[in-house]
Backbone as ProteinMPNN parsed JSONL, in Angstrom:
{"seq_chain_A": "MSLIDEDEALIAAALNGSAYAWEKLVKRYESAIYNHGLRLMGNRSDAMDLLQEVFLGVYRNLHRFRGDAKFSSWIFRIAHNKAIDLSRRKRLLTGYPVAVEEDDDPFEGMPAELGEEPDVKLMQSQQNNRTLALLTQLPVEQKLIVELKIFQSMTFEEIADMQDISENTAKTRFYTALKKLKSATEEKHALS", "coords_chain_A": {"N_chain_A": [[0.855, -1.188, 0.0], [0.639, 2.148, -0.923], [1.959, 5.283, 0.346], [0.169, 7.358, -0.108], [-2.259, 5.974, -0.514], [-2.423, 4.776, 1.985], [-2.633, 7.046, 3.607], [-5.146, 7.971, 2.743], [-6.775, 5.87, 3.648], [-6.36, 6.097, 6.402], [-7.419, 8.647, 6.834], [-10.12, 8.233, 6.178], [-10.773, 6.404, 8.197], [-10.262, 7.979, 10.469], [-12.185, 9.956, 10.126], [-14.376, 8.433, 10.634], [-14.242, 8.226, 13.315], [-12.035, 6.934, 14.484], [-9.633, 6.999, 16.844], [-7.101, 5.946, 16.853], [-6.362, 5.989, 14.116], [-6.33, 8.754, 13.654], [-4.278, 9.498, 15.416], [-2.149, 8.151, 14.229], [-1.957, 9.508, 11.784], [-1.21, 12.044, 12.748], [1.267, 11.419, 13.976], [2.677, 10.643, 11.715], [3.06, 13.022, 10.298], [3.897, 15.017, 12.1], [6.627, 15.559, 12.725], [7.686, 16.495, 10.279], [6.071, 18.756, 9.883], [6.717, 20.226, 12.166], [9.484, 20.737, 11.721], [9.252, 22.166, 9.359], [7.822, 24.377, 10.317], [9.729, 25.346, 12.09], [11.749, 26.245, 10.404], [10.325, 28.199, 9.046], [9.342, 29.898, 11.076], [11.439, 30.33, 12.849], [12.047, 29.814, 15.56], [11.802, 27.515, 18.369], [9.546, 27.746, 20.058], [7.577, 29.189, 18.582], [7.411, 27.43, 16.453], [6.321, 25.194, 17.689], [3.862, 26.278, 18.479], [2.793, 26.736, 15.952], [2.677, 24.091, 14.997], [0.745, 23.026, 16.716], [-1.49, 24.621, 16.027], [-1.782, 23.904, 13.341], [-2.455, 21.128, 13.43], [-4.778, 21.274, 14.907], [-6.36, 22.735, 13.148], [-6.402, 20.906, 10.996], [-7.716, 18.768, 12.205], [-10.226, 19.893, 12.725], [-11.075, 20.367, 10.139], [-10.866, 18.095, 8.592], [-12.883, 16.708, 7.328], [-13.263, 18.237, 5.098], [-11.279, 17.643, 3.344], [-10.767, 16.753, 0.107], [-9.337, 15.064, -1.489], [-8.311, 15.786, -3.923], [-5.726, 16.611, -4.168], [-2.534, 15.491, -2.868], [-2.546, 14.376, 0.535], [-0.391, 15.275, 2.032], [0.332, 17.619, 0.664], [-1.929, 19.14, 1.146], [-1.893, 19.415, 3.97], [0.493, 20.788, 4.318], [-0.165, 23.121, 3.04], [-2.059, 24.144, 4.781], [-0.326, 24.532, 6.94], [1.289, 26.525, 5.854], [-0.557, 28.674, 5.566], [-1.277, 29.037, 8.261], [1.225, 29.733, 9.308], [1.685, 32.195, 8.091], [-0.44, 33.651, 9.242], [0.303, 33.488, 11.97], [2.772, 34.818, 11.898], [1.942, 37.38, 11.133], [0.313, 38.074, 13.33], [2.234, 38.072, 15.363], [3.96, 40.066, 14.456], [2.229, 42.244, 14.575], [1.808, 42.375, 17.321], [4.39, 42.83, 18.368], [5.566, 44.631, 16.667], [7.761, 44.135, 15.214], [9.475, 42.053, 12.795], [9.354, 38.448, 12.938], [12.037, 36.767, 14.442], [15.045, 34.77, 14.802], [16.014, 33.924, 18.024], [18.984, 34.693, 19.747], [19.975, 33.057, 21.895], [18.376, 30.891, 21.671], [18.24, 27.618, 20.825], [16.921, 26.067, 18.292], [16.938, 23.423, 17.641], [17.383, 22.016, 19.863], [16.656, 19.344, 21.972], [15.672, 17.823, 19.944], [15.809, 14.573, 18.497], [19.037, 13.172, 18.371], [21.229, 11.9, 15.833], [22.186, 8.481, 15.825], [25.308, 7.663, 17.208], [26.413, 10.131, 16.763], [28.831, 12.591, 17.137], [29.558, 14.813, 19.88], [30.885, 17.305, 19.265], [30.459, 17.511, 16.532], [27.706, 17.657, 16.51], [27.388, 20.12, 17.8], [28.591, 21.874, 15.929], [26.854, 21.476, 13.761], [24.498, 22.397, 14.892], [25.12, 25.105, 15.293], [25.463, 25.892, 12.621], [22.883, 25.377, 11.691], [21.477, 27.297, 13.176], [22.557, 29.649, 12.077], [21.645, 29.397, 9.452], [18.861, 29.443, 9.883], [18.636, 32.038, 10.906], [19.3, 33.531, 8.645], [17.19, 32.763, 6.958], [15.023, 33.931, 8.259], [15.126, 36.514, 7.431], [13.904, 36.68, 5.034], [10.901, 37.439, 3.135], [7.728, 35.988, 4.028], [6.47, 34.557, 1.912], [8.584, 33.951, 0.164], [10.267, 32.576, 1.891], [8.729, 30.334, 2.451], [8.654, 29.057, -0.055], [11.362, 28.414, -0.416], [11.625, 26.664, 1.717], [9.803, 24.593, 0.959], [10.865, 23.753, -1.506], [13.62, 23.128, -1.042], [13.814, 21.819, 1.527], [11.553, 20.156, 1.669], [11.6, 18.94, -0.731], [9.891, 19.404, -2.932], [8.445, 19.784, -6.209], [8.5, 22.547, -8.562], [6.065, 22.685, -9.799], [4.347, 21.351, -7.983], [4.593, 23.099, -5.815], [3.539, 25.437, -6.927], [0.864, 24.624, -7.411], [0.067, 24.144, -4.78], [0.259, 26.681, -3.628], [-1.384, 28.171, -5.162], [-0.433, 29.693, -7.326], [1.351, 30.674, -10.322], [3.646, 28.457, -12.012], [5.919, 29.767, -12.914], [5.932, 32.027, -11.26], [6.45, 30.814, -8.816], [9.039, 29.862, -9.324], [10.372, 32.304, -9.766], [10.101, 33.552, -7.238], [11.554, 31.719, -5.706], [14.193, 31.818, -6.806], [14.744, 34.513, -6.432], [14.727, 34.602, -3.659], [16.94, 32.943, -3.148], [18.979, 34.56, -4.196], [18.845, 36.705, -2.406], [19.54, 35.376, -0.034], [22.141, 34.577, -0.677], [23.364, 37.068, -0.994], [23.055, 38.103, 1.612], [24.606, 36.26, 3.014], [27.144, 36.695, 1.897], [27.505, 39.34, 2.68], [27.537, 39.053, 5.436], [29.844, 37.489, 5.765], [31.726, 39.295, 4.827], [31.696, 41.202, 6.791], [32.708, 39.805, 8.888]], "CA_chain_A": [[0.0, 0.0, 0.0], [1.446, 3.365, -1.011], [1.741, 6.272, 1.391], [-1.056, 8.095, -0.452], [-3.381, 5.081, -0.219], [-2.496, 4.608, 3.434], [-3.181, 8.302, 4.126], [-6.584, 7.987, 2.461], [-7.408, 4.908, 4.555], [-6.317, 6.684, 7.746], [-8.368, 9.768, 6.847], [-11.468, 7.65, 6.231], [-10.961, 5.836, 9.537], [-10.333, 9.09, 11.425], [-13.499, 10.586, 9.946], [-15.355, 7.538, 11.257], [-14.069, 8.258, 14.763], [-10.903, 6.148, 14.967], [-8.574, 7.778, 17.488], [-5.842, 5.34, 16.416], [-6.059, 6.495, 12.772], [-5.963, 10.162, 13.8], [-2.96, 9.532, 16.05], [-1.171, 7.706, 13.236], [-1.785, 10.643, 10.859], [-0.436, 13.068, 13.451], [2.646, 10.915, 14.112], [3.297, 10.592, 10.387], [3.38, 14.356, 9.779], [4.266, 16.018, 13.095], [8.035, 15.932, 12.617], [7.854, 17.307, 9.064], [5.412, 20.049, 10.106], [7.526, 20.938, 13.161], [10.692, 21.226, 11.048], [8.765, 23.188, 8.43], [7.524, 25.532, 11.154], [10.984, 25.841, 12.636], [12.429, 27.011, 9.363], [9.518, 29.371, 8.706], [9.128, 30.795, 12.202], [12.743, 30.697, 13.386], [12.337, 29.376, 16.925], [11.041, 26.339, 18.806], [8.261, 28.109, 20.644], [6.641, 29.49, 17.497], [7.228, 26.195, 15.668], [5.373, 24.359, 18.444], [2.554, 26.93, 18.345], [2.339, 26.459, 14.593], [2.337, 22.667, 14.949], [-0.535, 22.876, 17.413], [-2.547, 25.239, 15.221], [-1.959, 23.119, 12.116], [-3.2, 19.898, 13.687], [-6.125, 21.657, 15.315], [-7.044, 23.066, 11.896], [-6.613, 19.667, 10.242], [-8.742, 17.998, 12.918], [-11.526, 20.545, 12.524], [-11.439, 20.447, 8.721], [-10.528, 16.859, 7.888], [-14.024, 16.357, 6.475], [-13.195, 19.047, 3.876], [-10.239, 17.127, 2.448], [-11.468, 16.11, -1.008], [-8.487, 14.097, -2.156], [-7.871, 16.296, -5.228], [-4.264, 16.66, -4.069], [-2.041, 14.602, -1.819], [-2.792, 14.852, 1.89], [0.791, 16.025, 2.466], [0.223, 18.963, 0.076], [-3.025, 19.818, 1.845], [-1.491, 19.768, 5.335], [1.518, 21.829, 4.221], [-0.874, 24.353, 2.683], [-2.602, 24.631, 6.055], [0.824, 25.031, 7.702], [1.673, 27.788, 5.22], [-1.538, 29.697, 5.944], [-1.163, 29.283, 9.709], [2.5, 30.428, 9.531], [1.466, 33.599, 7.716], [-1.284, 34.236, 10.29], [1.098, 33.6, 13.191], [3.767, 35.877, 11.661], [1.232, 38.67, 11.168], [-0.071, 38.346, 14.723], [3.44, 38.385, 16.119], [4.444, 41.367, 13.984], [1.305, 43.246, 15.106], [2.012, 42.478, 18.765], [5.713, 43.348, 18.709], [5.978, 45.676, 15.75], [8.975, 43.689, 14.522], [9.355, 40.732, 12.179], [9.772, 37.304, 13.732], [13.455, 36.47, 14.208], [15.642, 33.743, 15.649], [16.621, 34.464, 19.22], [20.378, 34.26, 19.806], [20.183, 31.964, 22.838], [17.42, 29.823, 21.392], [18.678, 26.569, 19.903], [15.663, 25.466, 17.878], [17.072, 21.987, 17.452], [17.568, 21.407, 21.169], [15.581, 18.42, 22.293], [15.384, 16.968, 18.801], [16.635, 13.382, 18.617], [20.305, 13.174, 17.641], [21.51, 10.678, 15.089], [22.986, 7.529, 16.573], [26.736, 7.735, 16.957], [26.814, 11.49, 16.43], [29.79, 13.149, 18.077], [29.084, 16.088, 20.436], [31.409, 18.473, 18.556], [29.772, 17.551, 15.24], [26.356, 18.135, 16.814], [27.512, 21.546, 18.089], [28.832, 22.573, 14.662], [25.617, 21.425, 12.983], [23.536, 23.268, 15.558], [25.507, 26.483, 14.983], [25.158, 26.115, 11.205], [21.422, 25.445, 11.596], [21.057, 28.598, 13.699], [22.921, 30.673, 11.077], [20.722, 29.232, 8.329], [17.553, 29.945, 10.312], [18.718, 33.497, 11.011], [19.228, 34.052, 7.277], [15.84, 32.534, 6.433], [14.057, 34.854, 8.865], [15.21, 37.802, 6.74], [13.101, 36.611, 3.81], [9.447, 37.536, 3.272], [7.126, 34.676, 4.273], [6.201, 33.851, 0.656], [9.854, 33.413, -0.332], [10.738, 31.604, 2.878], [7.941, 29.117, 2.264], [9.074, 28.378, -1.283], [12.674, 27.815, -0.124], [11.334, 25.51, 2.587], [9.165, 23.513, 0.203], [11.746, 23.275, -2.579], [14.862, 22.542, -0.535], [13.663, 20.915, 2.663], [10.489, 19.182, 1.437], [11.895, 18.365, -2.054], [8.741, 19.511, -3.828], [8.712, 20.36, -7.525], [7.884, 23.865, -8.727], [4.661, 22.445, -10.151], [3.634, 21.064, -6.73], [4.578, 24.342, -5.034], [2.591, 26.345, -7.59], [-0.483, 24.122, -7.118], [-0.186, 24.309, -3.353], [0.135, 28.093, -3.284], [-2.315, 28.826, -6.075], [0.311, 30.656, -8.131], [1.898, 30.021, -11.519], [4.945, 27.81, -11.828], [6.936, 30.806, -13.113], [5.964, 32.845, -10.046], [7.151, 30.004, -7.81], [10.467, 29.88, -9.677], [10.88, 33.656, -9.537], [10.23, 33.75, -5.789], [12.628, 30.852, -5.218], [15.501, 32.334, -7.211], [14.915, 35.803, -5.76], [15.094, 34.27, -2.277], [18.324, 32.453, -3.152], [19.855, 35.725, -4.391], [18.864, 37.442, -1.14], [20.315, 34.58, 0.921], [23.545, 34.659, -1.09], [23.801, 38.426, -0.683], [23.148, 38.213, 3.072], [25.741, 35.438, 3.431], [28.361, 37.406, 1.499], [27.601, 40.525, 3.529], [27.905, 38.593, 6.777], [31.248, 37.073, 5.71], [32.537, 40.496, 4.629], [31.757, 41.887, 8.079], [33.421, 38.954, 9.859]], "C_chain_A": [[0.891, 1.237, 0.0], [1.082, 4.317, 0.126], [0.446, 7.046, 1.153], [-2.287, 7.254, -0.131], [-3.555, 4.901, 1.284], [-3.055, 5.87, 4.09], [-4.694, 8.346, 3.932], [-7.342, 7.042, 3.385], [-7.449, 5.464, 5.979], [-7.305, 7.841, 7.872], [-9.793, 9.244, 6.969], [-11.754, 7.094, 7.621], [-11.09, 6.941, 10.586], [-11.678, 9.798, 11.334], [-14.617, 9.742, 10.55], [-15.133, 7.395, 12.756], [-12.903, 7.461, 15.311], [-9.805, 7.055, 15.524], [-7.2, 7.26, 17.053], [-5.425, 5.893, 15.044], [-5.626, 7.963, 12.838], [-4.557, 10.276, 14.38], [-1.865, 9.133, 15.051], [-0.917, 8.804, 12.193], [-0.918, 11.735, 11.491], [1.021, 12.641, 13.542], [3.38, 10.939, 12.775], [3.791, 11.974, 9.951], [3.924, 15.343, 10.805], [5.725, 16.466, 12.988], [8.271, 16.843, 11.41], [7.237, 18.695, 9.249], [6.201, 20.878, 11.122], [8.761, 21.546, 12.491], [10.357, 22.329, 10.046], [8.506, 24.486, 9.206], [8.772, 26.177, 11.727], [11.723, 26.702, 11.619], [11.638, 28.267, 8.983], [9.479, 30.385, 9.84], [10.43, 31.199, 12.898], [13.027, 30.312, 14.82], [11.381, 28.265, 17.343], [9.644, 26.685, 19.302], [7.209, 28.382, 19.562], [6.381, 28.266, 16.626], [6.232, 25.269, 16.366], [3.966, 24.951, 18.377], [1.956, 26.636, 16.974], [1.886, 25.009, 14.466], [0.962, 22.425, 15.569], [-1.687, 23.439, 16.574], [-2.834, 24.447, 13.948], [-2.806, 21.888, 12.401], [-4.604, 20.167, 14.226], [-6.956, 21.989, 14.073], [-7.35, 21.834, 11.061], [-7.733, 18.861, 10.883], [-10.136, 18.575, 12.65], [-12.011, 20.475, 11.072], [-11.143, 19.189, 7.926], [-11.647, 16.438, 6.943], [-14.026, 17.136, 5.153], [-12.12, 18.57, 2.902], [-10.915, 16.305, 1.365], [-10.632, 15.057, -1.717], [-8.055, 14.522, -3.544], [-6.346, 16.337, -5.304], [-3.836, 15.662, -2.997], [-2.345, 15.225, -0.46], [-1.613, 15.695, 2.375], [0.764, 17.451, 1.9], [-0.828, 19.783, 0.811], [-2.572, 20.285, 3.229], [-0.397, 20.843, 5.316], [0.904, 23.162, 3.794], [-1.487, 24.972, 3.941], [-1.473, 25.224, 6.893], [1.281, 26.388, 7.159], [0.738, 28.913, 5.66], [-1.438, 30.051, 7.42], [0.128, 30.037, 10.024], [2.37, 31.909, 9.185], [0.63, 34.299, 8.786], [-0.483, 34.482, 11.568], [2.141, 34.712, 13.056], [3.116, 37.254, 11.729], [0.844, 39.045, 12.593], [1.135, 38.774, 15.542], [3.982, 39.76, 15.74], [3.543, 42.483, 14.528], [1.521, 43.459, 16.6], [3.331, 43.156, 19.11], [6.138, 44.529, 17.854], [7.218, 45.32, 14.954], [8.734, 42.344, 13.875], [9.852, 39.646, 13.124], [11.227, 37.009, 13.409], [13.932, 35.379, 15.153], [16.277, 34.428, 16.84], [18.012, 33.873, 19.354], [20.577, 33.046, 20.709], [19.299, 30.769, 22.56], [17.997, 28.842, 20.388], [17.433, 25.819, 19.487], [15.735, 23.958, 17.726], [17.331, 21.264, 18.77], [16.37, 20.51, 21.466], [15.171, 17.537, 21.136], [16.283, 15.748, 18.897], [17.891, 13.483, 17.754], [20.459, 11.86, 16.898], [22.368, 9.775, 15.96], [24.449, 7.688, 16.196], [27.234, 9.129, 16.617], [27.718, 12.031, 17.53], [29.284, 14.498, 18.591], [29.604, 17.311, 19.684], [30.777, 18.631, 17.174], [28.37, 18.104, 15.439], [26.379, 19.649, 17.076], [27.706, 22.349, 16.801], [27.574, 22.603, 13.803], [24.572, 22.36, 13.574], [23.841, 24.737, 15.252], [25.19, 26.83, 13.527], [23.647, 26.241, 11.001], [20.913, 26.794, 12.079], [21.38, 29.72, 12.718], [21.962, 30.618, 9.891], [19.346, 29.78, 8.687], [17.55, 31.464, 10.409], [18.637, 34.137, 9.628], [17.82, 33.91, 6.713], [14.829, 33.517, 7.005], [14.075, 36.222, 8.198], [14.348, 37.845, 5.481], [11.627, 36.881, 4.1], [8.854, 36.123, 3.37], [6.917, 33.895, 2.981], [7.471, 33.212, 0.094], [10.394, 32.332, 0.596], [10.019, 30.271, 2.686], [8.406, 28.357, 1.03], [10.445, 27.738, -1.104], [12.477, 26.56, 0.717], [10.786, 24.338, 1.784], [10.1, 22.917, -0.843], [12.955, 22.531, -2.014], [14.613, 21.489, 0.538], [12.583, 19.856, 2.466], [10.615, 18.52, 0.066], [10.691, 18.361, -2.995], [9.179, 20.102, -5.165], [8.069, 21.748, -7.588], [6.405, 23.727, -9.073], [3.828, 22.191, -8.887], [3.511, 22.322, -5.876], [3.555, 25.315, -5.611], [1.155, 25.924, -7.305], [-0.858, 24.396, -5.671], [-0.46, 25.765, -2.989], [-0.83, 28.858, -4.18], [-1.65, 29.965, -6.845], [0.821, 29.928, -9.372], [3.258, 29.405, -11.185], [6.074, 28.832, -11.977], [7.054, 31.721, -11.897], [6.706, 32.106, -8.94], [8.656, 30.027, -8.066], [11.084, 31.248, -9.388], [11.086, 33.914, -8.05], [11.394, 32.944, -5.222], [13.992, 31.455, -5.55], [15.777, 33.718, -6.634], [15.345, 35.579, -4.318], [16.538, 33.787, -2.207], [19.316, 33.601, -3.33], [19.974, 36.525, -3.096], [19.696, 36.702, -0.099], [21.808, 34.654, 0.601], [24.122, 36.021, -0.717], [23.999, 38.603, 0.821], [24.343, 37.427, 3.597], [27.049, 36.145, 3.104], [28.583, 38.637, 2.368], [28.074, 40.144, 4.921], [29.377, 38.185, 6.815], [32.173, 38.278, 5.539], [32.717, 41.251, 5.941], [32.545, 41.103, 9.114], [34.907, 39.181, 9.823]], "O_chain_A": [[1.793, 1.358, 0.829], [0.045, 4.176, 0.774], [-0.285, 7.353, 2.095], [-3.248, 7.754, 0.454], [-4.674, 4.876, 1.795], [-3.855, 5.784, 5.021], [-5.434, 8.712, 4.845], [-8.431, 7.373, 3.854], [-8.451, 5.32, 6.679], [-7.954, 7.993, 8.907], [-10.581, 9.75, 7.769], [-12.843, 7.288, 8.161], [-11.925, 6.852, 11.486], [-12.245, 10.194, 12.353], [-15.667, 10.261, 10.929], [-15.754, 6.551, 13.402], [-12.795, 7.324, 16.53], [-9.14, 7.779, 14.783], [-6.255, 8.034, 16.904], [-4.258, 6.227, 14.842], [-4.677, 8.367, 12.166], [-3.741, 11.058, 13.893], [-0.783, 9.72, 15.043], [0.222, 9.001, 11.77], [-0.015, 12.277, 10.854], [1.916, 13.421, 13.218], [4.576, 11.227, 12.723], [4.832, 12.081, 9.303], [4.378, 16.42, 10.419], [6.014, 17.652, 13.148], [8.977, 17.846, 11.513], [7.815, 19.695, 8.822], [6.338, 22.09, 10.961], [9.049, 22.73, 12.671], [11.097, 23.303, 9.909], [8.93, 25.563, 8.785], [8.862, 27.4, 11.834], [12.253, 27.762, 11.953], [12.231, 29.288, 8.637], [9.57, 31.589, 9.604], [10.516, 32.285, 13.472], [14.162, 30.468, 15.271], [10.309, 28.09, 16.765], [8.677, 25.988, 18.995], [6.093, 27.867, 19.626], [5.274, 28.08, 16.121], [5.401, 24.636, 15.713], [2.989, 24.217, 18.235], [0.77, 26.327, 16.851], [0.832, 24.732, 13.894], [0.13, 21.711, 15.01], [-2.731, 22.802, 16.435], [-3.985, 24.331, 13.527], [-3.776, 21.629, 11.689], [-5.515, 19.366, 14.015], [-8.11, 21.576, 13.961], [-8.431, 21.725, 10.483], [-8.599, 18.331, 10.187], [-11.089, 17.843, 12.386], [-13.213, 20.519, 10.811], [-11.17, 19.22, 6.696], [-11.388, 15.876, 5.879], [-14.704, 16.747, 4.202], [-12.058, 19.038, 1.765], [-11.555, 15.292, 1.649], [-11.168, 14.242, -2.468], [-7.488, 13.717, -4.283], [-5.756, 16.127, -6.364], [-4.669, 15.068, -2.312], [-2.394, 16.448, -0.322], [-1.805, 16.709, 3.047], [1.138, 18.393, 2.598], [-0.638, 20.973, 1.064], [-2.837, 21.423, 3.616], [-0.361, 21.708, 6.191], [1.415, 24.221, 4.158], [-1.433, 26.187, 4.132], [-1.633, 26.289, 7.489], [1.618, 27.289, 7.928], [1.193, 29.978, 6.078], [-1.505, 31.223, 7.789], [0.137, 30.891, 10.91], [2.884, 32.769, 9.9], [0.954, 35.415, 9.194], [-0.577, 35.549, 12.173], [2.367, 35.465, 14.003], [3.674, 38.183, 12.314], [1.021, 40.188, 13.013], [1.063, 39.725, 16.32], [4.411, 40.525, 16.604], [4.036, 43.547, 14.901], [1.43, 44.585, 17.091], [3.392, 43.964, 20.037], [6.971, 45.336, 18.268], [7.676, 46.101, 14.121], [7.893, 41.572, 14.336], [10.674, 39.903, 14.004], [11.616, 37.0, 12.241], [13.302, 35.102, 16.173], [17.002, 35.41, 16.681], [18.207, 32.683, 19.106], [21.274, 32.104, 20.331], [19.476, 29.721, 23.18], [18.218, 29.193, 19.229], [16.928, 25.004, 20.258], [14.705, 23.286, 17.686], [17.479, 20.042, 18.793], [15.221, 20.886, 21.233], [14.4, 16.596, 21.321], [17.425, 15.871, 19.341], [17.827, 13.828, 16.574], [19.891, 10.839, 17.287], [23.186, 10.256, 16.744], [24.79, 7.83, 15.021], [28.387, 9.283, 16.215], [27.396, 11.934, 18.714], [28.657, 15.249, 17.844], [28.854, 18.265, 19.479], [30.582, 19.75, 16.701], [27.895, 18.916, 14.645], [25.49, 20.371, 16.625], [27.063, 23.38, 16.605], [27.258, 23.622, 13.19], [23.848, 23.035, 12.843], [22.931, 25.521, 14.984], [24.709, 27.924, 13.233], [23.183, 27.093, 10.243], [20.019, 27.376, 11.465], [20.581, 30.639, 12.539], [21.521, 31.651, 9.386], [18.733, 30.495, 7.895], [16.57, 32.108, 10.035], [17.981, 35.164, 9.455], [17.312, 34.825, 6.066], [13.88, 33.899, 6.32], [13.145, 37.008, 8.374], [14.093, 38.916, 4.93], [11.151, 36.584, 5.195], [9.432, 35.172, 2.844], [7.16, 32.689, 2.95], [7.445, 32.081, -0.391], [10.908, 31.308, 0.147], [10.638, 29.208, 2.753], [8.539, 27.134, 1.072], [10.673, 26.63, -1.59], [13.089, 25.524, 0.457], [11.265, 23.212, 1.922], [10.119, 21.701, -1.038], [13.273, 21.429, -2.461], [15.15, 20.384, 0.458], [12.68, 18.767, 3.033], [9.827, 17.635, -0.267], [10.501, 17.419, -3.764], [10.167, 20.832, -5.237], [7.208, 22.082, -6.775], [5.59, 24.562, -8.681], [2.739, 22.744, -8.737], [2.463, 22.583, -5.287], [2.797, 25.941, -4.87], [0.314, 26.766, -6.992], [-1.973, 24.829, -5.379], [-1.308, 26.05, -2.144], [-1.063, 30.05, -3.979], [-2.215, 31.048, -6.998], [0.73, 28.704, -9.459], [3.917, 29.782, -10.216], [7.068, 28.773, -11.253], [8.154, 32.144, -11.542], [7.5, 32.703, -8.212], [9.449, 30.191, -7.139], [12.18, 31.34, -8.835], [12.126, 34.435, -7.646], [12.132, 33.426, -4.363], [14.846, 31.585, -4.673], [16.932, 34.057, -6.374], [16.221, 36.278, -3.81], [17.279, 34.179, -1.305], [20.37, 33.618, -2.694], [21.063, 36.969, -2.729], [20.468, 37.319, 0.635], [22.637, 34.78, 1.502], [25.231, 36.114, -0.191], [24.994, 39.184, 1.256], [25.02, 37.874, 4.523], [27.958, 36.192, 3.932], [29.714, 38.941, 2.748], [28.909, 40.827, 5.513], [30.083, 38.491, 7.776], [33.29, 38.275, 6.057], [33.758, 41.864, 6.176], [33.0, 41.668, 10.108], [35.647, 38.547, 10.575]]}, "name": "protein", "num_of_chains": 1, "seq": "MSLIDEDEALIAAALNGSAYAWEKLVKRYESAIYNHGLRLMGNRSDAMDLLQEVFLGVYRNLHRFRGDAKFSSWIFRIAHNKAIDLSRRKRLLTGYPVAVEEDDDPFEGMPAELGEEPDVKLMQSQQNNRTLALLTQLPVEQKLIVELKIFQSMTFEEIADMQDISENTAKTRFYTALKKLKSATEEKHALS"}
């Protein structure tokens, strides 16, 4: 049974009241949604808030899933919309864009790979924090496309369908974001 078929079976069972099926759906996607949120929001607290809002939204609207697209595309679309809402709320409350906090290690508490050396883990954590800090400088639309293309390995066609934009718009946003990231990286290295 393919992942898509299994998702459809779990959705049908969850709609019929199966707590086990719902739990299995959550377990299947929670790590991917958390990591997606972490890269979009920039810190663990907001990523957890996003995760909670996404699954609450999915739970409330599971009956609306028509199966026109893959379930994974549908849930990531919900995550995208919730991330934009959360970013707007945070910006309205603070007056500043959401950013990575210096002392906040967003990957703390995440399971380490077996046999991973502590110094390697530290270097990876520092690199992850630098990457997240750079990503927070991008507008949400560009950040999302970078996330979907690089971290979720989606095609431009899938991204365009998910965001209700043309494939060319998705490509333009992606390459514009990459140029901004490259420029920010070069600027940061020049100042170092």
